[in-house]
C-alpha positions, -999 to +999 in steps of 0.1 A: -813-301+509-819-265+522-791-244+537-807-248+571-809-286+567-772-286+556-763-266+587-782-288+610-766-320+595-731-305+596-735-297+633-749-331+640-720-350+624-692-327+635-705-326+672-697-364+672-663-358+656-674-372+623-657-345+602-649-367+572-684-381+571-697-346+571-674-336+542-683-367+522-720-361+526-723-324+525-694-309+505-692-303+467-662-319+449-648-284+441-653-270+476-628-245+490-616-242+526-601-209+538-580-206+570-575-172+588-539-173+576-512-197+562-492-217+588-463-241+584-488-269+587-516-255+565-520-234+534-544-204+535-566-220+509-573-256+501-592-264+469-612-296+462-627-322+484-596-345+482-575-316+495-600-309+523-599-346+533-561-345+534-562-313+555-586-329+579-565-360+582-534-339+589-552-320+616-565-352+632-530-366+632-519-336+653-546-340+679-539-362+710-573-359+725-606-341+721-621-332+754-651-314+741-665-300+708-695-277+706-713-255+681-736-226+684-769-226+667-765-217+631-774-183+617-788-188+581-790-162+555-800-173+520-773-197+508-749-190+537-747-199+573-724-194+602-716-212+635-692-207+663-670-238+669-655-243+703-630-271+709-613-282+741-584-304+730-549-315+735-525-313+706-497-338+705-467-325+725-487-295+738-508-285+768-546-287+767-561-257+750-593-240+741-600-230+704-628-209+692-636-200+656-664-184+636-671-207+607-688-194+576-702-217+549-717-211+515-739-236+498-750-242+462-772-269+448-776-286+482-738-288+489-712-268+508-690-250+482-669-230+507-659-228+543-640-200+559-627-198+594-621-167+616-604-166+649 
């Protein structure tokens, strides 16, 4: 699968909220996920697909409701691509909020090997 095809499929699945399905299909077993900074809820770096699944499940458990999820068109350069992720959501015990991140992905051998998020 080309980098552009991976980007398109990632956006297709994640736009429907199928984050775990996207990870199972598109991520390498040794993938790494890098947050902008460590928080009490999340480490700065998560290594391995099992850890990334657990991180996703933890985030999902914190969300009360998704109101909207949207992605920009991907920008592809060689084995990397980037998208802007916009989420309108309500976290449990909090007010409704807007989140926007730049997401950068690196691929190798038809799989995502790293994701990094910038706010």
